[in-house]
MIZA-982924 format. One record per residue (C-alpha): residue number from 1; x, y, z. Coordinates in Angstrom, 2 decimals. Layout:
! MIZA-982924
[rec NUM; [X; Y; Z]]
...
This chain:
! MIZA-982924
[rec 1; [-8.36; -3.32; 9.43]]
[rec 2; [-8.21; 0.46; 9.74]]
[rec 3; [-6.20; 3.23; 8.11]]
[rec 4; [-4.48; 6.23; 9.64]]
[rec 5; [-5.88; 9.70; 9.14]]
[rec 6; [-2.47; 10.69; 7.72]]
[rec 7; [-2.75; 8.05; 4.97]]
[rec 8; [-6.34; 9.08; 4.16]]
[rec 9; [-5.28; 12.73; 3.93]]
[rec 10; [-2.36; 11.82; 1.67]]
[rec 11; [-4.57; 10.01; -0.84]]
[rec 12; [-7.56; 12.38; -0.85]]
[rec 13; [-6.33; 14.67; -3.64]]
[rec 14; [-5.54; 11.68; -5.88]]
[rec 15; [-8.97; 10.24; -5.15]]
[rec 16; [-10.68; 13.52; -6.00]]
[rec 17; [-8.84; 13.80; -9.30]]
[rec 18; [-9.61; 10.19; -10.23]]
[rec 19; [-13.37; 10.03; -9.54]]
[rec 20; [-15.40; 9.61; -12.69]]
[rec 21; [-17.31; 12.84; -13.17]]
[rec 22; [-19.95; 11.28; -15.41]]
[rec 23; [-21.11; 8.90; -12.69]]
[rec 24; [-21.16; 11.70; -10.10]]
[rec 25; [-23.30; 13.78; -12.50]]
[rec 26; [-25.69; 10.86; -13.02]]
[rec 27; [-25.99; 10.38; -9.26]]
[rec 28; [-26.65; 14.11; -8.84]]
[rec 29; [-29.45; 13.96; -11.41]]
[rec 30; [-31.02; 10.95; -9.67]]
[rec 31; [-30.97; 12.62; -6.23]]
[rec 32; [-32.47; 15.84; -7.59]]
[rec 33; [-35.27; 13.88; -9.29]]
[rec 34; [-36.49; 12.35; -6.01]]
[rec 35; [-39.69; 13.73; -4.50]]
[rec 36; [-38.41; 13.71; -0.92]]
[rec 37; [-35.05; 14.08; 0.87]]
[rec 38; [-32.61; 11.26; 0.30]]
[rec 39; [-31.15; 9.39; 3.26]]
[rec 40; [-27.44; 8.91; 2.50]]
[rec 41; [-25.19; 6.38; 4.24]]
[rec 42; [-21.44; 6.37; 3.75]]
[rec 43; [-19.89; 3.04; 4.72]]
[rec 44; [-16.30; 2.98; 5.97]]
[rec 45; [-16.30; 6.76; 5.94]]
[rec 46; [-12.78; 7.31; 7.28]]
[rec 47; [-12.42; 11.05; 7.88]]
[rec 48; [-15.34; 11.87; 5.56]]
[rec 49; [-13.71; 12.23; 2.13]]
[rec 50; [-16.72; 10.78; 0.30]]
[rec 51; [-18.99; 13.26; 2.05]]
[rec 52; [-16.65; 16.10; 1.10]]
[rec 53; [-16.68; 14.97; -2.53]]
[rec 54; [-20.45; 14.53; -2.81]]
[rec 55; [-22.38; 16.59; -0.25]]
[rec 56; [-22.34; 19.87; -2.17]]
[rec 57; [-23.60; 18.05; -5.27]]
[rec 58; [-26.52; 16.36; -3.47]]
[rec 59; [-28.71; 19.09; -1.98]]
[rec 60; [-31.09; 17.98; 0.73]]
[rec 61; [-29.43; 14.61; 1.33]]
[rec 62; [-29.32; 13.63; 5.01]]
[rec 63; [-26.00; 11.94; 5.72]]
[rec 64; [-25.05; 9.25; 8.21]]
[rec 65; [-21.37; 8.34; 8.27]]
[rec 66; [-20.35; 4.88; 9.43]]
[rec 67; [-16.93; 3.55; 10.37]]
[rec 68; [-15.61; 0.89; 12.71]]
[rec 69; [-12.72; 3.12; 13.87]]
[rec 70; [-13.92; 5.53; 16.60]]
[rec 71; [-11.02; 7.93; 16.05]]
[rec 72; [-11.72; 8.26; 12.33]]
[rec 73; [-15.43; 8.59; 13.01]]
[rec 74; [-14.82; 11.43; 15.45]]
[rec 75; [-12.60; 13.17; 12.88]]
[rec 76; [-15.29; 12.73; 10.23]]
[rec 77; [-17.92; 14.25; 12.53]]
[rec 78; [-15.67; 17.21; 13.27]]
[rec 79; [-14.81; 17.87; 9.63]]
[rec 80; [-18.22; 17.31; 8.02]]
[rec 81; [-20.87; 18.06; 10.65]]
[rec 82; [-22.80; 15.01; 9.41]]
[rec 83; [-24.50; 12.54; 11.70]]
[rec 84; [-22.34; 9.55; 12.57]]
[rec 85; [-22.86; 6.07; 13.88]]
[rec 86; [-20.12; 3.75; 15.15]]
[rec 87; [-20.74; 0.32; 13.70]]
[rec 88; [-18.82; -2.88; 13.12]]
[rec 89; [-19.38; -3.40; 9.41]]
[rec 90; [-17.92; -6.89; 9.65]]
[rec 91; [-20.91; -7.99; 11.72]]
[rec 92; [-23.67; -6.25; 9.83]]
[rec 93; [-23.50; -5.99; 6.06]]
[rec 94; [-27.26; -5.71; 6.11]]
[rec 95; [-27.33; -3.63; 9.26]]
[rec 96; [-26.55; -0.46; 7.34]]
[rec 97; [-29.64; -0.98; 5.23]]
[rec 98; [-31.72; -1.38; 8.39]]
[rec 99; [-30.85; 2.21; 9.34]]
[rec 100; [-32.75; 3.56; 6.35]]
[rec 101; [-36.40; 4.56; 6.65]]
[rec 102; [-38.45; 2.03; 4.74]]
[rec 103; [-40.17; 4.50; 2.39]]
[rec 104; [-37.36; 7.00; 1.88]]
[rec 105; [-35.23; 6.94; -1.26]]
[rec 106; [-31.70; 6.24; -0.23]]
[rec 107; [-28.07; 6.42; -1.26]]
[rec 108; [-25.50; 3.93; 0.01]]
[rec 109; [-22.02; 5.17; -0.79]]
[rec 110; [-18.50; 3.97; -0.07]]
[rec 111; [-15.00; 4.76; -1.21]]
[rec 112; [-12.11; 2.27; -1.37]]
[rec 113; [-14.06; -0.23; 0.72]]
[rec 114; [-15.25; -3.21; -1.29]]
[rec 115; [-11.82; -4.61; -2.20]]
[rec 116; [-11.36; -5.19; 1.55]]
[rec 117; [-14.47; -7.34; 2.06]]
[rec 118; [-15.12; -11.02; 1.46]]
[rec 119; [-17.37; -12.61; -1.13]]
[rec 120; [-19.71; -13.65; 1.68]]
[rec 121; [-19.90; -10.10; 3.08]]
[rec 122; [-20.53; -8.66; -0.37]]
[rec 123; [-23.27; -11.18; -1.13]]
[rec 124; [-24.95; -10.31; 2.16]]
[rec 125; [-24.71; -6.60; 1.41]]
[rec 126; [-26.23; -6.99; -2.06]]
[rec 127; [-29.04; -9.17; -0.70]]
[rec 128; [-29.87; -6.65; 2.04]]
[rec 129; [-29.65; -3.45; -0.01]]
[rec 130; [-33.02; -1.67; -0.23]]
[rec 131; [-34.43; -2.02; -3.76]]
[rec 132; [-35.09; 1.74; -4.03]]
[rec 133; [-31.54; 2.70; -3.07]]
[rec 134; [-28.86; 4.07; -5.33]]
[rec 135; [-25.45; 2.56; -4.67]]
[rec 136; [-22.28; 4.49; -5.40]]
[rec 137; [-18.92; 2.81; -4.94]]
[rec 138; [-15.86; 4.93; -5.71]]
[rec 139; [-12.23; 3.96; -6.13]]
[rec 140; [-12.40; 0.19; -5.82]]
[rec 141; [-8.92; -1.16; -6.59]]
[rec 142; [-8.95; -3.39; -9.68]]
[rec 143; [-5.38; -4.71; -9.76]]
[rec 144; [-3.93; -2.72; -12.66]]
[rec 145; [-0.64; -0.97; -11.89]]
[rec 146; [2.08; 0.62; -14.00]]
[rec 147; [5.26; 1.93; -12.40]]
[rec 148; [7.72; 3.84; -14.59]]
[rec 149; [10.53; 2.98; -14.84]]
[rec 150; [9.59; -0.60; -13.95]]
[rec 151; [11.70; -3.25; -12.27]]
[rec 152; [12.04; -6.62; -14.07]]
[rec 153; [10.65; -8.12; -10.87]]
[rec 154; [7.41; -6.13; -11.15]]
[rec 155; [5.10; -8.87; -12.54]]
[rec 156; [6.06; -11.38; -9.85]]
[rec 157; [5.90; -8.78; -7.10]]
[rec 158; [2.50; -7.50; -8.22]]
[rec 159; [1.11; -11.03; -8.25]]
[rec 160; [2.37; -11.47; -4.69]]
[rec 161; [0.79; -8.16; -3.69]]
[rec 162; [-2.56; -9.30; -5.08]]
[rec 163; [-2.28; -12.56; -3.14]]
[rec 164; [-1.58; -10.58; 0.04]]
[rec 165; [-4.62; -8.39; -0.61]]
[rec 166; [-6.85; -11.44; -0.46]]
[rec 167; [-6.01; -12.05; 3.19]]
[rec 168; [-8.54; -11.32; 5.92]]
[rec 169; [-8.90; -7.55; 6.43]]
[rec 170; [-11.54; -7.99; 9.12]]
[rec 171; [-14.39; -9.09; 6.86]]
[rec 172; [-13.21; -12.58; 5.90]]
[rec 173; [-10.91; -13.44; 2.96]]
[rec 174; [-10.85; -10.25; 0.90]]
[rec 175; [-11.94; -10.07; -2.72]]
[rec 176; [-9.12; -7.65; -3.57]]
[rec 177; [-9.03; -6.80; -7.30]]
[rec 178; [-12.11; -8.97; -7.98]]
[rec 179; [-14.41; -6.87; -5.82]]
[rec 180; [-15.61; -4.30; -8.34]]
[rec 181; [-16.72; -6.89; -10.88]]
[rec 182; [-18.39; -8.96; -8.15]]
[rec 183; [-20.35; -5.95; -6.88]]
[rec 184; [-21.43; -4.99; -10.39]]
[rec 185; [-22.64; -8.48; -11.30]]
[rec 186; [-24.41; -8.99; -7.98]]
[rec 187; [-26.36; -5.73; -8.24]]
[rec 188; [-27.20; -6.26; -11.91]]
[rec 189; [-28.58; -9.71; -11.08]]
[rec 190; [-31.01; -8.06; -8.62]]
[rec 191; [-32.19; -5.55; -11.21]]
[rec 192; [-30.10; -2.44; -10.57]]
[rec 193; [-29.06; -0.40; -13.59]]
[rec 194; [-25.28; -0.61; -13.20]]
[rec 195; [-22.68; 1.67; -14.76]]
[rec 196; [-18.94; 1.42; -14.19]]
[rec 197; [-16.05; 3.64; -15.19]]
[rec 198; [-12.30; 3.71; -14.57]]
[rec 199; [-11.05; 6.02; -11.84]]
[rec 200; [-7.30; 5.49; -12.03]]
[rec 201; [-4.73; 7.34; -10.02]]
[rec 202; [-2.21; 9.02; -12.34]]
[rec 203; [0.70; 10.11; -10.20]]
[rec 204; [3.87; 11.97; -11.14]]
[rec 205; [6.99; 12.96; -9.26]]
[rec 206; [7.78; 15.38; -7.79]]
[rec 207; [4.13; 16.51; -7.45]]
[rec 208; [2.97; 13.20; -5.93]]
[rec 209; [6.30; 12.06; -4.47]]
[rec 210; [4.95; 11.61; -0.94]]
[rec 211; [2.11; 9.37; -2.09]]
[rec 212; [4.38; 7.37; -4.41]]
[rec 213; [6.83; 6.81; -1.56]]
[rec 214; [4.08; 5.66; 0.79]]
[rec 215; [2.60; 3.32; -1.82]]
[rec 216; [6.02; 1.82; -2.49]]
[rec 217; [6.67; 1.25; 1.20]]
[rec 218; [3.29; -0.34; 1.85]]
[rec 219; [3.57; -2.66; -1.13]]
[rec 220; [7.11; -3.68; -0.17]]
[rec 221; [5.93; -4.61; 3.33]]
[rec 222; [3.06; -6.67; 1.94]]
[rec 223; [5.17; -8.50; -0.64]]
[rec 224; [7.87; -9.21; 1.96]]
[rec 225; [5.24; -10.92; 4.12]]
[rec 226; [4.42; -13.32; 1.27]]
[rec 227; [8.03; -14.49; 0.84]]
[rec 228; [7.44; -14.61; -2.92]]
[rec 229; [10.67; -12.79; -3.81]]
[rec 230; [14.18; -13.58; -2.57]]
[rec 231; [15.72; -10.74; -0.54]]
[rec 232; [17.88; -9.43; -3.37]]
[rec 233; [14.96; -9.25; -5.79]]
[rec 234; [12.71; -7.68; -3.16]]
[rec 235; [15.31; -5.02; -2.43]]
[rec 236; [15.80; -4.18; -6.11]]
[rec 237; [12.07; -4.07; -6.84]]
[rec 238; [11.24; -1.93; -3.79]]
[rec 239; [14.00; 0.50; -4.71]]
[rec 240; [12.70; 0.82; -8.26]]
[rec 241; [9.25; 1.64; -6.94]]
[rec 242; [10.60; 4.31; -4.60]]
[rec 243; [12.38; 5.92; -7.58]]
[rec 244; [9.38; 5.80; -9.92]]
[rec 245; [8.56; 9.04; -11.71]]
[rec 246; [5.12; 8.00; -12.99]]
[rec 247; [2.62; 5.63; -11.41]]
[rec 248; [-0.83; 4.50; -12.52]]
[rec 249; [-3.03; 2.59; -10.08]]
[rec 250; [-6.20; 1.11; -11.50]]
[rec 251; [-9.54; 1.72; -9.77]]
[rec 252; [-13.14; 1.57; -10.87]]
[rec 253; [-16.19; 3.61; -9.89]]
[rec 254; [-19.68; 2.12; -9.89]]
[rec 255; [-23.13; 3.65; -9.86]]
[rec 256; [-26.14; 1.37; -9.52]]
[rec 257; [-29.54; 3.02; -9.82]]
[rec 258; [-32.76; 1.24; -8.87]]
[rec 259; [-34.97; -0.14; -11.63]]
[rec 260; [-37.30; 2.35; -13.30]]
């Protein structure tokens, strides 16, 4: 599964506003405390939004951006100037870790990635992560949504959307809203010091009308594929979402620092 550069551009401002600043500050402090340059990997980099959000805060970090979509990777290289490596993440959850020098402190970052991967992929990633690495995962969808005004069909439609999210996105059956908790528990079990914080989108029309419209359309397409709502209910619910004036989409940020 890949995303268009237009969609990634549309969501970038909402992502930037939603990131938890406390976790970014803690990551900044950790990087600055290292006694040598940090090797930073960004998994599923898209056009480089994670790099744009973090690079100025992490002086001396040497970035490698990784994505399975060559077009997005080329755009990321053009916009960030960072080193890039085309890689099929579905085949190598531990392969990213193998790119890191064995003695160098490292950062493995990702944004809006882990809700797309399977439990098996995530377990492999956690098992392969270098024990001295910091892991920063931003904007993992957690299933909470509030659309105002809401359709009476919203609970049933949202449940269908969550079911659709757990289909195969190229990494096996996706974890969807369960991903953030699974990543946190897996890393904590291996000894990382894990902190999580909400990073919810808070959208309002007309300021965020384009993003609201795109979210409504994408969700309507997904729910239609499930067949969970009869056509009349689907039509009414999709229309209510398009007309929403306020939308909250739940995400979580995670920072896992290596044991002291």
